[in-house]
C-alpha positions in Angstrom: -50.8 135.0 46.0 -49.5 136.7 49.2 -51.9 138.9 51.0 -51.7 142.7 50.8 -50.7 142.7 54.5 -47.7 140.4 53.8 -46.6 142.6 50.8 -46.9 145.7 53.1 -44.6 144.0 55.7 -42.2 142.9 52.9 -42.2 146.4 51.4 -40.9 147.8 54.7 -38.0 145.5 54.5 -37.3 145.9 50.8 -36.7 149.6 50.4 -33.4 150.4 51.9 -32.3 154.1 52.5 -28.5 154.1 52.4 -27.7 156.0 55.6 -24.4 154.5 56.5 -21.2 153.9 54.8 -19.8 150.4 54.3 -17.3 149.1 56.8 -13.8 150.2 55.9 -11.7 147.2 54.9 -8.0 148.0 54.9 -7.2 145.2 52.4 -3.5 144.9 51.8 -1.9 143.7 48.7 1.6 143.8 47.1 2.4 147.0 45.5 3.6 146.8 41.9 7.4 147.0 41.7 7.4 148.7 38.4 7.2 152.5 38.3 4.1 153.8 36.5 4.7 155.8 33.4 2.5 158.6 31.9 0.2 157.0 29.4 -1.4 159.1 26.7 -3.3 156.7 24.4 -2.4 156.6 20.8 -5.3 157.6 18.6 -6.9 154.4 17.3 -10.4 153.5 16.2 -12.0 151.6 19.0 -13.9 149.3 16.8 -10.7 147.7 15.6 -10.5 145.7 18.9 -14.1 145.1 19.9 -14.8 143.5 23.2 -17.5 140.9 22.9 -19.0 138.6 25.3 -19.4 134.8 25.0 -23.2 134.6 24.6 -23.6 131.2 26.1 -24.7 133.2 29.2 -25.3 136.9 29.3 -25.0 138.5 32.8 -26.6 141.8 33.4 -26.0 143.9 36.6 -29.1 145.6 37.5 -29.8 148.4 40.1 -33.3 149.2 41.3 -34.3 152.4 43.1 -37.5 153.9 44.4 -38.9 157.4 43.5 -36.6 159.0 46.2 -33.5 157.4 44.7 -33.2 154.9 47.5 -31.9 151.4 46.8 -34.4 148.7 46.6 -33.2 145.3 47.8 -34.9 142.0 48.4 -36.6 141.5 45.1 -36.6 137.9 43.7 -36.1 136.3 40.3 -39.9 136.4 39.5 -39.9 140.2 39.9 -37.7 140.6 36.7 -38.3 140.2 33.0 -35.5 140.3 30.5 -35.9 141.2 26.8 -33.2 141.0 24.1 -34.2 142.8 20.9 -37.8 142.9 22.2 -37.9 139.1 22.6 -38.3 137.9 26.2 -35.6 135.6 27.5 -35.6 133.0 30.2 -33.7 134.1 33.4 -31.6 131.1 34.3 -29.3 132.8 36.8 -30.2 135.2 39.6 -28.2 136.5 42.5 -27.9 139.6 44.7 -24.7 138.8 46.5 -21.7 141.1 47.1 -19.0 139.7 44.8 -15.4 140.9 44.2 -15.1 143.9 41.9 -12.3 145.3 39.8 -12.6 149.1 39.9 -10.8 151.9 38.2 -11.0 155.5 39.5 -10.6 158.3 36.9 -9.6 161.5 38.7 -9.7 165.0 37.2 -6.5 167.0 38.0 -7.1 169.7 35.5 -6.6 173.4 36.4 -10.4 174.0 36.9 -10.2 171.5 39.8 -7.6 173.5 41.7 -10.1 174.6 44.4 -12.0 171.2 44.5 -9.1 168.7 44.3 -8.8 168.2 48.1 -12.4 167.2 48.4 -12.2 165.1 45.3 -9.3 163.2 46.8 -11.3 162.6 49.9 -14.2 161.3 47.8 -11.9 158.9 46.0 -10.4 157.7 49.4 -13.9 157.2 50.8 -14.8 155.1 47.8 -11.6 153.0 48.1 -12.5 152.4 51.7 -15.6 150.5 50.7 -13.4 147.7 49.4 -13.7 144.1 50.1 -10.7 141.9 50.6 -10.9 140.5 47.1 -11.4 143.8 45.4 -8.7 145.5 43.3 -8.4 149.1 42.2 -6.4 151.1 39.8 -6.0 154.9 39.5 -6.0 157.2 36.4 -5.6 160.9 36.6 -5.8 163.5 33.8 -5.2 167.0 32.9 -3.4 167.8 29.6 -3.0 164.0 29.2 -4.2 160.8 30.8 -1.9 159.1 33.1 -1.9 155.7 34.9 -1.0 156.6 38.5 -1.4 153.1 39.9 -1.9 149.8 38.4 -4.2 147.3 39.9 -3.6 146.9 43.7 -5.6 146.1 46.8 -3.7 148.5 49.0 -5.7 151.6 49.8 -2.6 153.2 51.4 -0.8 153.0 48.1 -3.6 154.7 46.3 -3.8 157.4 48.9 -0.1 158.2 48.6 -0.3 158.3 44.8 -3.1 161.0 45.2 -1.6 163.0 47.9 0.8 165.1 46.1 -0.8 165.4 42.6 -1.3 169.0 41.8 -4.3 170.3 39.7 -3.2 172.1 36.5 -3.6 172.2 32.7 -6.5 171.4 30.5 -9.0 168.5 30.5 -8.4 165.3 28.5 -11.4 163.5 30.1 -12.2 161.3 27.1 -8.6 160.0 26.7 -8.8 159.2 30.4 -11.9 157.1 30.1 -10.3 155.3 27.1 -7.1 154.6 29.2 -9.4 153.3 32.1 -11.4 151.0 29.9 -8.2 149.7 28.3 -6.6 149.0 31.7 -9.7 147.1 32.6 -8.7 144.3 30.2 -6.2 143.1 32.8 -8.8 142.9 35.7 -9.0 139.5 37.4 -12.7 139.9 38.6 -15.7 139.3 36.3 -17.6 142.4 37.7 -15.9 145.6 36.7 -16.7 149.3 37.2 -15.1 152.7 36.5 -15.7 155.7 38.6 -15.1 159.2 37.1 -14.6 162.2 39.3 -14.6 165.3 37.3 -15.9 168.9 37.1 -17.0 169.0 33.5 -16.4 168.3 29.8 -13.4 167.7 27.6 -11.2 170.3 25.9 -8.0 168.5 25.2 -8.5 164.8 24.1 -7.3 163.0 21.1 -10.5 160.8 21.2 -13.9 162.4 20.5 -17.2 161.7 22.2 -18.3 159.4 19.4 -15.2 157.3 19.7 -15.6 156.8 23.4 -19.4 156.0 23.2 -18.5 153.3 20.8 -15.8 151.9 23.1 -18.0 152.1 26.1 -20.7 150.0 24.2 -18.1 147.4 23.5 -16.7 147.1 27.0 -18.5 145.1 29.7 -17.7 147.7 32.4 -20.1 149.8 34.4 -19.4 153.5 34.5 -20.3 155.8 37.3 -19.5 159.5 37.5 -19.4 162.2 40.2 -19.8 165.5 38.5 -18.6 168.4 40.6 -20.3 171.3 38.9 -20.5 175.0 39.8 -24.1 176.4 40.3 -25.6 177.3 36.9 -25.6 181.0 37.7 -21.9 181.0 38.3 -20.7 179.1 35.2 -18.7 181.0 32.7 -17.2 178.0 30.9 -16.5 176.7 27.4 -19.2 174.9 25.5 -17.4 171.6 25.9 -17.4 172.0 29.7 -21.0 173.1 29.8 -21.9 169.9 27.8 -20.0 167.9 30.4 -22.9 166.9 32.6 -25.0 165.5 29.7 -22.0 163.7 28.3 -21.2 161.9 31.6 -24.9 161.1 32.0 -25.1 159.5 28.6 -22.0 157.3 28.8 -22.8 156.1 32.3 -26.3 155.2 31.6 -25.3 153.2 28.5 -23.5 150.8 31.0 -26.3 150.6 33.7 -24.4 153.1 35.8 -25.3 156.6 36.8 -24.0 160.1 37.0 -24.3 162.0 40.3 -24.2 165.8 40.0 -22.6 167.6 43.1 -22.6 171.3 43.8 -21.7 171.2 47.5 -18.2 169.9 47.9 -19.0 168.6 51.3 -21.3 166.1 49.8 -18.6 164.3 47.9 -17.6 161.7 50.4 -21.2 160.6 51.0 -21.9 160.4 47.3 -18.8 158.3 46.8 -19.9 156.0 49.6 -23.3 155.7 48.1 -21.9 154.6 44.8 -19.9 152.0 46.6 -23.0 150.8 48.3 -24.9 150.6 45.0 -22.3 148.5 43.4 -22.6 146.0 46.2 -26.4 145.9 46.1 -27.0 145.0 42.6 -29.1 142.1 41.1 -27.2 139.9 38.6 -29.6 138.5 36.0 -28.3 135.7 33.6 -29.9 134.4 30.4 -29.0 132.2 27.5 -29.9 134.2 24.3 -32.6 132.7 22.1 -30.7 134.2 19.2 -27.4 132.3 19.1 -26.3 133.6 15.7 -22.6 134.7 15.8 -23.2 137.7 13.5 -21.3 140.4 15.5 -24.4 142.5 15.7 -25.6 144.8 18.5 -28.2 143.2 20.7 -30.4 145.5 22.8 -31.2 144.6 26.5 -34.3 145.7 28.4 -35.1 144.9 32.0 -38.7 145.2 33.1 -40.0 144.8 36.6 -42.9 142.9 38.0 -42.8 144.6 41.5 -44.7 143.3 44.5 -48.1 144.9 45.1 -48.1 148.0 47.1 -44.7 149.4 46.0 -44.4 152.7 44.1 -43.1 152.9 40.6 -39.5 151.8 40.6 -36.5 152.8 38.4 -34.2 150.2 36.8 -30.7 150.7 35.6 -28.8 148.1 33.4 -26.6 148.1 30.4 -28.1 148.9 27.1 -26.9 145.8 25.3 -23.8 144.0 24.0 -22.2 142.8 20.7 -22.7 139.3 19.7 -19.6 137.2 18.8 -18.6 137.1 15.2 -17.9 134.0 13.2 
């Protein structure tokens, strides 16, 4: 057992305060030759096409933070315990390397964003600039309807050009945009996948409802993050749907092991976007072969618990809530 002094030294190297943005990588890629068309998803029941994982090996992206919301890196395999349906599983794969990511950005261009859209574009651009050469991005915008502005590309310049002249107007079809983003992710080339939502509130114009989207989110192996651009509580005079926006974004992101970051000062947006980029690249990946190999199509709950080194404060763990087992 290491001495307390050794753990103290290690603790100093473990807790990382994110104080710098990642190096900008102007990765280039061929732009799609095909013009993108407006895409409003047709109303379907998400459960009709469930996305299930091959349970030979379940991989769980896991983020660890300290009480001050700072990333904790440097933990080892023995610091984690994985449970599926309350039964402990053997961790057979462990890594903390930065791997290529397929990322979709869902950008709110509804009328209520008219005085915030410039800062929102800047935040999205800052997020794109955290890219690695093998990363790929797509862009979805929404107002009265969801629209695919750019298919998968590695060109940050193309994404910037797509956002540059987009005007904010109309109502807020946020849930349709999330559905469109998750559907687009089916064409991703990377195993690790994430969706970033930049919005100022709830939905008031979608075909899908909140229950539909929560079901679809549970079935998709995609991490969701959200930057919620909210007015101070004292200045809010909005619909009930918009007032419920923060809690809705928090719920759907936490289901996937992601997080929602509320922002009231627009000047904080680029830093928050860079922080999310940093978090995506400093996650632990835990892999296990489920003890329950039945192909029953049922929901399996996942719980990650920590056995942190001595001397550390209580830590927070973020990981997806579970997955659907394959059906026969």
